[in-house]
N, C-alpha and C positions, 0 to 999 in steps of 0.2 A: 511228370514226364522231364525228361534230358537229352537234349538232340549234339551230338557232336558235328559239324562240319568240315568236310576234308573234301577238298579237289571239288568244291561247289556241290557235292554230294552229301545228302542228311543222313546220319548214323542212328537211329534212335535206341536207349536205354534206359535199362534204370539200374540202382544203386540202393544198396543197404548195407548198414553195419560198418565197422573198422578193423582191419587187423591186416592179416596178408590176403591179396585180390584171387578170385577163383570166379574165374569166369565161366558163366551158361550161354550155350549156342543150342539155338532151336532147329528144329526139323520141319519137314514138308508141311504138317499140318496144324496149323496155330503159328505161335510166333513167343516173344518174352516171357508172355505170360504165366504161358503153365508152369513156366520155372520158379513161380513166387513163394508156392506153401516151402518149396526146398532150401531159397534162396532166408525166407523169415527161419529156418530151422536150423541157420548154419551160420546166424550173425553173430555168435558169441566170440569166436575167433579171424574173424573174418570179415573182412570185404567183399559181398555178392552182389557181382555185374551180371546182366544177360541184355545183348545187343536182338537185335532186328536185323537179319539178313536182306541185302537188297530185296524187295520184291514181298518180302515179307512184313507185317503189322506196318510201324509207322516209320519204318525207313523210305527211301526215296525206290522210287518205279522205272528201276533201268534195267530194259530186255538187254543189253549187251555186257550185262553184269550178272547174269543169271548163269552163271560157271564158277567151277572150283577155285578157278587160281586167282578168279577177280575176289569170291570169297574168302579165300585165304589173305589177299590183299587187304580186305576189308579189316581181318582181328587186327592185321601188322599198324594198318592208319589207325586205329581203335586207341588200339596201347601205345601208340606212341602220342596219340591225343591226350591221353591220360599223364602221359611223363612219367609213369612208375618204374621206378630200379630194379622191384622184386619181381622175380618167374612171378607167373600166374601157374594159378592149377585149372586144367582147362576140362568141362563135363559136355559134351555134345551131343547128339540126341538123331540120330537118323540122318536124314543132309548134315545136321550140324555135328556128326561124332565122324563122319567122313574130313568134313571142313578140318575140324578141331586136330585130327590125324593128321593132314598134311601140311598145317600149321606147325606142329611137333618137329615134324622132319625136315622142314624148310628152316627151324628156328628155337632150333631144341635148347640155347641158351636163353629162349624168355618162358620157358614151361617147365615147373618144378616135376606136374605126372600132370595123367592124362587118364581121365575115365570115359570111356565111350558104351552110351547105352545102344543099343538096335541099332548097331553097325552093320551093314550088307557087306560082309566080308568078301563075297565077290557080288555081281551083280545080279545074277541068275537068283541071286536069296531073294531081291525085292520085287514085291507085287508090282510085274507091270502097268495095272489098272492107274497106278499115280499119273503116267505118262498119260494116259487116256483121257482122265476124268475132270472135269473141275474140283476144287476142293472142295464144296460143300457138298458137292454128288458122292465123291469118292468118302467121305465122313457119315454118311449118310446108307450109301451101301455097302460098305467094306468094314468100316469100323461097328458099328449097329450099337445098340441102344447101351450097351454094356461102358463103352468108352466116350458117351455123351456127357463131360465135365465143362461146367462154364468158364475155365478159364481157356477153354479149346474154340466153343461154339459163340463167346462172344467174339473171337479175333478171328476168327478164321474167313469171314465174309473180306476182310482187308487184304486176305494172300492176291496176290496177281498168279490169275492159273497159267500163266506163261512160265513166270520163275517156277512152280511145281514141275509144269511140264516138262521143261526146255533140263531142269537139274537133276532128275526123276529119268529121262533121256541118259544124261552124262552117265550116270554111276549107273543104271544098268549095262553098259559097255565097261564098267571099270571093274578092276578089282583090287583088294586090298590087302592082297595076304603077306604079298611082300612089302607091304607100309609096315604092318605090325612086327612082321620080324626084323625090320630095319630100326623101330623105335629104341630107341635107348633109356627114354624117358618111364618110373614107373607107369604102369600099364594095367587099366583093370575094364575089363570089359563085361558089359550086366545085356542078360536079353529075359524076357519076356518067354517063358517056355508058351505059351499062349499066342504069341506075335503073329497076326496076319496080315502085317504089312511088312515084318522083315524075318527071314528064315533064320532062325538060329544056325551057327554052324555046326556041322556034326561032332559027334566026341569025339573022332579021331583027328579032327583039326584042334579040339580043346585039349586034347593030351600032349600036344607038342608046347605050348605055354610052359611056362617053367622060369624060374627067378625069380625079375621085378615082375612080371605079365599074371596077372591072374583070371582068371573067367567063374563067373557068377551066374546062372540060372538061375529066375523069381518063378516059381512054378507056378502060381497062382494069377500070374500077372502077363495082360498084353502089352501090346504096343507103349504104356507112357503109366510104367510100375512108377514114375514118382508123381502120380497123380492116385492110383489106384494101391500104392503102400508106401505112403509118405513118412510115415516111422520108420521102417523096414530100410528103406531108402536110401533117407540120411541117416542112420545107424551106422550102412554100409559104408558109404563115403565117407564117416568119420574113424572107422575103422582101416581105411585105405591109407589115411595116414595123414586128414586132416586134421586133426586135431595133434597130433605131434609124431610118436613113433608110427612109420611102417611094422605093420604085420606081416609077419613072412609069411604064411599062410591063410588063406583065406577062404574053410568051409561052409560053403552055403546051407546044407543039409544040416550039419550039426549046430550050426551058428543059430538057424531063425531058433531050432527045435530048444534050444539053449536057451533063449531069449523071452521063447511065447509059452512057456509052461504056465 
């Protein structure tokens, strides 16, 4: 366990590997731990790091900081603590995707590229029960047996229910469509087609993405594709540019068929 102390607040983080920095930001259900399989799979060329946001995992429980601006500040303070000069690749999931996107807009010079997983493009795409239930009840009633991974169940009890409810309430009132269009860094958006927590954006919205923006739907995945299909998830991140040159066009159906025959 590693701890960064900033302004008398504790940020828990884990790190593995060497190379270009790759920072993972978790969502509402769990902590840094569900990124561990992904982190282990990408250490050949990267220094993979994952943090616990305020109110989650082993970071400080501070209700006044359970909001997007405070979480963006957490990432900035954490990167300042590390003292690295190289820009990072950010990978955020759910709440972490919203935080990573807002951080990228605020500090584009600190971000090399951005991958969002299960980002609620509009607040209405988020399941409102996140703002009504406690984390363990939500996991049991909504996620179901197919999403009960040890990386989640071992950590979810550490979540301050207020952190989940208050951040979910904020996202329910937000929209990130404009943020996505304003993002100047290479962007990969990932969604599981069976996600019951975040509804994927419409095909009409997907068709608006072009240039350095890519959209991928994982047809057999729910809310945690990094745990449900770890090999495919890692391979997709590598093809997004982690292994070197960014691929101009990512076509998920052809991509997966070509690699699963």
